[in-house]
C-alpha positions in Angstrom: 93.2 105.3 85.9 96.3 105.9 88.6 99.2 104.7 88.1 97.9 101.2 90.2 95.5 100.2 87.6 96.9 101.5 84.7 100.0 99.1 85.0 97.3 96.3 86.4 96.5 96.6 82.9 99.2 97.2 81.3 100.5 93.6 82.9 96.7 91.9 81.6 97.4 93.6 77.9 100.8 91.9 78.0 99.9 88.1 79.8 96.7 88.1 77.3 99.0 87.3 74.3 100.9 84.7 76.4 98.2 83.0 76.9 96.3 82.5 73.4 94.9 79.9 73.1 96.5 76.8 72.2 99.7 77.5 75.3 100.6 75.9 77.5 97.6 75.0 80.1 99.6 75.1 83.4 102.0 77.0 82.2 100.0 80.0 82.1 99.1 79.2 84.7 102.8 79.6 86.7 102.9 82.7 84.9 100.2 84.3 86.2 100.3 83.1 89.5 103.8 84.6 89.3 102.9 87.8 88.5 99.3 88.6 90.4 98.0 89.5 92.7 102.0 91.7 92.8 103.5 93.4 95.3 104.1 96.9 95.6 104.7 96.9 91.9 108.3 99.9 92.9 109.8 99.2 90.2 107.1 100.0 87.9 104.8 103.1 89.9 109.0 104.8 89.7 108.4 104.1 85.4 105.6 106.4 84.7 106.5 108.0 87.1 109.4 109.9 85.6 107.7 109.6 82.5 104.6 111.6 83.6 107.8 114.5 85.1 108.8 114.2 81.5 105.7 115.6 80.3 105.1 111.7 79.2 103.8 112.7 75.3 103.3 108.8 75.0 101.3 107.2 77.1 101.5 103.6 75.9 104.7 103.6 75.3 105.5 104.2 79.3 102.6 101.8 80.0 104.8 99.6 77.1 108.0 100.3 79.6 106.8 99.4 83.0 105.0 96.8 82.0 108.3 95.1 80.7 110.2 96.5 83.9 107.8 93.9 85.9 107.8 90.9 84.2 111.6 91.3 83.9 111.0 91.3 88.5 109.0 88.9 88.3 110.8 87.0 86.4 113.9 87.5 88.4 111.8 86.4 92.1 110.4 82.9 90.2 114.3 81.7 89.6 115.7 83.9 92.6 112.6 80.7 94.0 114.0 78.2 92.6 115.9 75.5 95.2 119.1 75.2 92.8 118.9 79.0 94.5 117.2 80.4 97.2 114.8 77.4 97.3 112.4 79.2 99.3 108.7 78.2 100.0 107.0 81.6 99.8 106.8 84.8 97.7 105.0 87.4 98.0 102.3 85.5 101.0 101.3 83.1 99.3 103.8 79.7 97.4 106.3 79.7 95.3 105.1 79.4 91.6 107.9 76.0 92.0 106.3 74.9 95.0 102.9 75.7 92.9 103.9 73.5 88.9 107.2 71.7 89.8 111.1 73.1 89.6 110.8 72.5 85.5 107.6 74.5 84.6 108.7 77.2 87.5 112.3 77.7 85.3 110.3 77.9 81.8 108.2 80.6 83.4 110.7 82.9 84.2 112.4 82.5 81.1 108.7 83.2 79.3 108.2 85.7 81.4 112.1 87.3 80.3 111.1 86.7 76.8 107.8 89.0 77.3 109.2 91.2 78.8 110.7 92.5 75.5 107.6 91.3 73.4 105.5 93.6 75.5 107.9 96.6 74.5 107.6 95.5 71.1 104.5 95.6 69.9 103.7 98.5 72.5 106.8 100.8 71.5 106.8 100.2 68.8 105.7 103.7 67.1 109.3 105.2 67.4 111.5 102.7 65.6 114.5 104.6 67.7 113.0 104.9 71.1 112.3 100.2 70.7 115.6 100.3 70.5 116.5 102.7 73.0 114.2 100.7 75.4 114.5 97.3 74.9 119.0 98.4 75.1 118.6 99.6 78.5 117.0 96.7 79.1 118.5 94.2 78.2 121.7 96.0 80.4 119.9 96.3 83.1 118.9 92.3 82.5 122.2 90.3 81.4 125.8 90.3 82.0 128.5 92.2 83.4 126.1 94.4 85.7 122.1 92.6 85.3 120.5 91.0 87.5 122.3 87.9 85.9 125.2 89.3 86.8 124.8 89.9 90.2 122.6 86.5 91.2 125.7 85.1 89.9 127.8 87.0 92.7 126.4 85.1 95.2 128.8 82.2 93.4 131.8 84.2 94.0 133.9 83.4 96.2 134.8 87.0 97.2 132.4 88.8 96.0 132.6 92.5 96.3 129.8 93.8 98.3 128.5 97.4 96.4 128.6 95.2 93.1 126.0 93.2 93.2 123.5 94.6 95.3 124.1 97.5 92.0 124.0 94.1 90.0 121.4 92.2 91.6 118.9 95.0 92.6 119.8 98.9 91.1 119.8 97.5 87.4 116.2 97.4 87.6 115.5 100.1 89.1 118.6 102.6 86.6 116.1 100.5 84.2 112.9 102.2 84.6 113.9 106.0 85.2 116.0 104.8 82.0 113.4 103.2 80.4 110.6 106.2 82.2 112.5 109.0 80.8 113.2 107.4 77.5 109.4 106.8 76.6 108.1 111.0 77.2 111.5 111.7 74.8 113.3 112.7 77.7 117.0 113.7 79.2 118.0 109.6 80.7 121.7 110.8 82.0 119.8 113.0 83.9 117.5 110.1 85.5 119.9 107.0 86.3 121.4 108.8 89.1 117.7 107.8 90.7 117.6 105.3 89.6 121.4 104.2 91.1 120.8 104.6 94.5 117.4 104.4 95.0 118.6 101.0 94.0 121.2 100.4 96.7 118.9 101.5 99.5 116.3 99.0 98.1 118.9 96.8 98.4 120.5 97.2 102.1 116.5 97.0 103.2 115.8 94.2 102.0 119.1 92.9 104.1 118.0 94.6 106.7 114.1 92.4 107.0 115.5 89.6 105.8 117.9 90.0 108.9 115.6 91.7 111.7 111.4 90.7 109.6 110.0 87.9 110.5 108.4 85.6 107.8 104.7 85.7 108.4 104.4 89.8 108.3 107.1 89.8 105.2 105.2 87.3 103.1 108.8 84.9 102.6 111.4 83.8 104.4 113.7 85.1 105.9 117.3 85.2 106.9 117.9 84.1 103.6 121.9 85.3 103.0 122.8 84.1 106.6 121.8 80.4 105.5 123.4 80.5 101.8 126.2 82.4 103.2 125.5 85.6 100.8 127.3 89.2 101.2 124.9 91.5 102.8 124.3 95.4 104.9 124.4 93.8 107.9 126.3 91.4 108.1 129.3 94.2 106.4 127.8 97.2 108.1 126.3 95.3 111.4 122.1 96.3 112.1 122.9 99.9 113.0 125.6 101.0 110.1 123.4 99.4 107.9 119.7 101.3 109.0 122.8 105.0 108.6 123.7 103.7 105.0 119.7 103.2 103.9 119.3 106.4 105.7 121.8 108.0 103.6 121.0 106.2 99.8 117.8 107.7 100.1 119.2 110.8 101.0 121.6 111.8 98.5 118.4 109.5 95.8 116.0 112.1 97.1 118.5 115.6 96.1 119.4 113.5 93.0 116.1 113.9 91.2 116.0 117.1 88.7 114.0 119.7 89.1 110.7 118.9 87.3 106.5 118.8 87.4 105.7 116.6 90.6 108.9 116.6 92.2 107.3 116.1 95.4 105.0 112.6 94.0 108.4 112.0 93.2 109.8 112.3 96.8 107.5 110.3 98.9 107.7 108.0 96.6 111.2 107.3 96.1 110.8 107.5 100.5 108.5 104.8 100.1 110.7 102.1 97.8 112.8 100.9 101.2 110.3 101.8 103.6 111.5 101.7 107.5 109.1 102.0 110.4 110.2 98.9 112.4 113.7 99.7 111.6 114.5 101.0 115.0 111.9 98.4 116.9 114.4 96.2 118.7 112.5 92.5 119.6 114.5 90.5 122.6 117.1 87.8 121.3 116.8 90.3 117.6 120.3 91.4 116.8 119.0 95.1 118.0 117.3 94.6 120.3 119.7 92.5 123.1 121.8 89.0 123.6 119.1 87.0 125.0 118.4 84.8 122.4 117.3 80.7 123.3 119.3 78.6 121.7 122.5 79.7 122.4 122.1 82.0 120.4 123.6 84.8 123.4 126.1 83.2 124.0 126.8 83.1 120.2 126.8 86.9 119.8 129.0 88.0 122.6 131.3 85.7 121.0 130.8 87.7 117.4 130.4 90.8 120.1 133.6 90.6 122.0 136.0 91.0 119.4 135.3 93.6 118.8 133.5 94.0 115.1 136.2 92.2 114.1 135.1 88.8 114.0 134.4 86.7 110.6 131.8 87.5 108.5 130.5 83.4 109.3 130.1 83.7 112.4 128.7 87.5 113.2 125.9 86.4 110.1 125.4 83.2 112.8 125.2 85.4 115.5 122.1 87.8 113.4 120.5 84.2 111.9 120.0 82.4 116.1 118.9 85.8 117.4 115.9 85.9 114.8 115.4 82.7 114.8 115.2 82.5 119.2 112.9 85.8 118.6 110.2 84.0 116.6 108.5 80.4 118.2 105.7 80.5 115.0 108.5 80.0 113.2 109.7 77.1 115.3 106.4 76.3 115.9 105.2 75.9 112.0 108.5 73.1 112.1 107.2 70.1 111.8 108.5 67.0 114.1 111.9 65.0 112.8 113.0 61.8 113.3 116.6 63.3 112.8 115.7 65.4 116.0 116.1 62.7 118.4 119.4 62.8 116.9 120.6 66.1 116.8 122.1 67.6 119.9 121.8 71.5 118.6 119.0 73.3 119.6 115.2 73.7 118.4 115.8 77.2 117.5 118.9 76.4 115.3 117.1 74.0 112.7 115.6 75.8 110.0 116.1 74.0 107.5 116.2 70.3 107.6 118.5 69.3 104.5 121.5 70.6 106.9 120.7 68.2 109.5 123.3 66.2 110.8 122.6 62.0 110.1 125.2 59.8 112.3 128.4 60.1 111.2 127.8 62.1 108.9 129.8 65.6 108.6 127.7 68.7 107.8 128.2 70.3 103.8 127.0 74.2 103.3 124.2 74.6 101.4 124.4 74.3 97.7 
């Protein structure tokens, strides 16, 4: 069985316990909606690849570790899409969980997936009590405080977040855990593999920042422009598109260099490189953040103001310029916006109206998105 089939089978086994007779039907459906069909399963694949490189004497433990990592990742996506955070309507090319099942069930689905991750480890990796304890500890640190994905989400509410700490917690933590749990499940040396996950996790977040700034929602399968819309720290806003690309390339190279000598090292190197794909980095579009300043709806003048500051423009201004460029380059996104009575009252160009909640009513003041 190849690793993709192993991951899907392990997830199906885990979910079968949650879907047992007596479970609330809608919540069970919401869990399945969150898990299948999956994305690239990069973290789970990395976990299995490290376990294989360490000899993989216990495939069941490796499968449980990979499933637990993916369950935790999917839980974070469900919560991340909620209106209190990103308010994202789509995920992986389909409606997000809260759009289909409502916010209460989406919150519960994310919570249930977190619990299911630990339950899967306890059930499938219980043959070695000490190893099970270490696996649970690794996953717990990657999930909670002070440096797990919960901490990463919390950094978005801080007034002056540290970009590196934010990226390492929100994205890097599960990549570090994937490498560490793969090594632990196979009885390998965990410390040798953690630097791979640390560098790859940060690279993946930088790649995600680039996609959020430069990609379109149709190809990405989820909304874009979230960092600018929510004024979140991101590599593109801090370094610019070219600087972020250079940072990404350096991190991927560092992750590859950190892979210890092991069986199947070339396959691991290929997996690490594919985890942060960059075939589109260098492509520029008219009106995009890297493709000139001839956007519509005032995007060009806004970018010119940001550029005239010699790179010293406030982060919000640079992010808004990139956001305006991106929206000006997405006619399909503008056409998808339904007609709205407030269009007749708001004098801003249509290309700069992605979110109906931000429309100005007569006499009202614009507020920051929650």
